[in-house]
C-alpha positions in Angstrom: 0.0 0.0 0.0 1.1 3.5 -0.7 1.8 6.1 2.0 -1.5 7.9 1.1 -3.4 4.6 1.4 -1.8 3.8 4.8 -2.8 7.3 6.1 -6.4 6.9 4.9 -6.7 3.4 6.5 -5.4 4.6 9.9 -7.5 7.8 9.8 -10.6 5.7 9.1 -9.7 3.4 12.0 -9.3 6.1 14.6 -12.1 8.4 13.4 -13.9 10.3 14.8 -12.2 10.2 18.2 -8.5 10.8 17.4 -6.2 12.7 15.1 -3.2 11.1 13.4 0.3 12.5 13.7 2.7 10.9 11.2 6.0 10.2 12.9 8.6 11.3 10.4 11.9 10.7 12.2 14.6 9.4 9.9 12.3 9.6 6.9 13.5 11.5 3.9 11.8 14.7 2.8 10.5 12.9 -0.4 8.4 10.6 1.8 6.9 13.5 3.7 6.1 15.3 0.4 4.3 12.2 -0.7 2.1 12.3 2.4 1.7 16.1 2.0 0.6 15.8 -1.6 -2.0 13.3 -0.4 -3.3 16.2 1.7 -1.7 15.2 5.0 0.0 18.0 7.0 0.5 16.9 10.6 4.0 15.5 11.4 5.8 14.5 14.5 9.6 14.6 15.0 11.8 13.2 17.8 14.8 15.4 17.3 15.0 19.1 17.1 17.7 19.3 14.5 15.8 17.0 12.1 12.6 18.9 12.7 14.2 22.3 11.9 15.9 20.9 8.8 12.6 19.5 7.4 10.7 22.6 8.4 13.0 24.7 6.3 12.7 22.3 3.3 8.9 21.7 3.3 5.8 23.8 2.8 5.0 26.2 5.7 1.4 25.0 6.3 2.6 21.8 7.9 1.8 21.4 11.6 4.9 20.2 13.4 4.8 18.4 16.7 7.9 17.7 18.8 7.3 14.3 20.3 10.8 13.3 21.5 12.7 14.3 24.6 13.5 18.1 24.5 16.5 19.7 26.1 16.1 23.3 27.4 19.0 24.6 25.3 17.2 23.4 22.1 13.8 25.0 22.6 14.8 28.2 20.9 15.2 26.4 17.5 11.6 25.2 17.4 9.8 28.0 19.3 9.1 30.0 16.1 7.1 27.3 14.5 6.3 24.2 16.6 2.5 23.7 16.8 2.7 21.5 19.9 5.4 20.1 22.2 4.3 16.7 23.5 7.2 15.9 25.8 7.2 18.5 28.6 8.7 16.6 31.5 9.9 19.3 33.9 8.8 22.8 35.1 12.3 24.1 34.0 11.5 23.0 30.4 8.1 24.7 30.5 9.7 27.9 31.7 12.1 27.9 28.8 9.4 27.2 26.3 7.4 30.1 27.8 10.5 32.4 27.5 11.1 31.5 23.9 7.4 31.8 23.1 7.5 35.3 24.5 10.4 36.2 22.2 8.4 34.8 19.2 5.2 36.5 20.3 3.5 33.1 20.4 1.5 30.9 22.8 2.8 27.4 22.4 0.6 24.4 23.1 2.3 21.8 25.3 1.4 18.4 26.7 2.8 17.2 30.1 4.5 13.9 29.6 3.4 11.5 32.3 5.6 8.5 33.2 3.3 5.5 32.9 5.6 2.7 31.7 7.4 -0.1 33.7 10.7 0.9 32.2 13.4 3.2 33.6 14.3 4.6 30.2 11.2 6.7 29.6 11.0 10.3 30.6 8.0 11.9 32.3 6.4 13.4 35.4 4.7 11.4 38.1 1.0 12.1 38.6 1.8 14.0 41.8 4.4 16.2 40.0 2.0 17.0 37.2 -0.8 17.9 39.7 1.6 20.1 41.7 2.9 21.8 38.7 -0.5 22.8 37.4 -1.6 24.1 40.8 1.6 26.1 41.4 1.7 29.9 41.4 4.9 29.8 39.3 3.0 28.0 36.6 0.2 30.6 36.6 2.8 33.2 35.8 3.6 31.5 32.4 1.3 33.3 29.9 2.9 32.0 26.7 2.4 28.3 27.1 -0.9 26.5 27.1 -1.2 23.0 28.7 -3.4 21.3 26.1 -3.3 17.9 27.7 -1.2 14.9 28.6 1.1 12.5 26.8 2.3 9.1 27.8 4.3 6.2 26.3 3.2 2.7 27.4 5.7 -0.1 28.2 7.4 -1.8 25.3 5.9 -5.2 26.0 3.8 -7.9 24.3 1.5 -7.9 27.4 -1.5 -6.1 26.0 -3.2 -6.1 29.5 -0.3 -4.2 30.9 -0.4 -1.6 28.1 -4.2 -1.3 28.5 -3.8 -0.7 32.2 -1.2 2.0 31.6 -3.5 3.8 29.0 -6.5 3.5 31.4 -4.4 5.0 34.2 -3.4 7.9 32.1 -6.9 8.5 30.9 -8.1 8.6 34.5 -5.5 11.2 35.4 -6.4 13.2 32.3 -10.1 13.2 33.2 -9.5 14.3 36.8 -7.2 17.1 35.6 -9.4 18.2 32.8 -12.2 18.8 35.3 -10.0 21.4 36.9 -8.3 22.7 33.7 -10.8 22.8 30.8 -8.1 23.8 28.3 -6.8 20.3 28.5 -8.4 18.6 25.5 -5.7 16.4 24.1 -4.5 13.0 25.3 -1.5 11.8 23.2 -1.0 8.1 23.6 -0.6 5.2 21.1 2.0 4.4 18.5 2.2 2.0 15.5 1.8 -1.1 17.6 -0.9 0.0 20.0 -2.8 2.9 18.5 -6.1 1.0 18.1 -6.1 0.1 21.8 -5.0 3.7 22.7 -8.0 5.2 20.8 -10.4 2.7 22.6 -9.0 3.9 25.9 -9.5 7.6 25.0 -6.5 8.9 23.1 -7.1 12.0 21.0 -3.7 12.0 19.3 -1.9 8.9 18.0 1.8 9.0 16.9 2.3 6.6 14.1 5.4 6.1 12.0 6.2 2.6 10.7 2.5 1.8 10.0 2.5 4.7 7.5 6.0 4.8 6.1 7.1 1.2 6.6 9.7 0.1 9.1 13.1 1.7 9.0 
């Protein structure tokens, strides 16, 4: 199947509850253009340098999402154009995003990354840290970031029950926070291997790469 057909198939599977973000890391610009020419304009990158390079080479109506771990010293490179940053895992990072958003006269949508997996390698805030951050006075001072929701990455395991439990837990946290912060409308969870389950459990954004572009 072509890239365009893969996109249509996934969009049909997740409609009407979730939006698709095509994960374009390591993929050449030609492949992104193929998706773009099929009318698809929502791309997710893991690395800042790769995102900036592709942004410069591709049409400017593409919506770019940073989905990988973000270092504070790299925020300035994507602040002019990033539509959403999915991987906010510290207050320090949020402060830097706010600072760079001010410089660019923008309000940048962010998702708090919540640690839900059983692996030490994943980044993220605990439920307590996220709740405290949102309630803090220091956060209220940040006028150029908008917390649009939460993001989480499930454990990399064949155990579907475990993955489902992790998604359910994140959805519960999302629901409880959303009751307090109505601007939180997005729940980013689910990748190529588990996006169908993620949508069933309430995901509104799925991050899919290999199921669109083929495995690397």
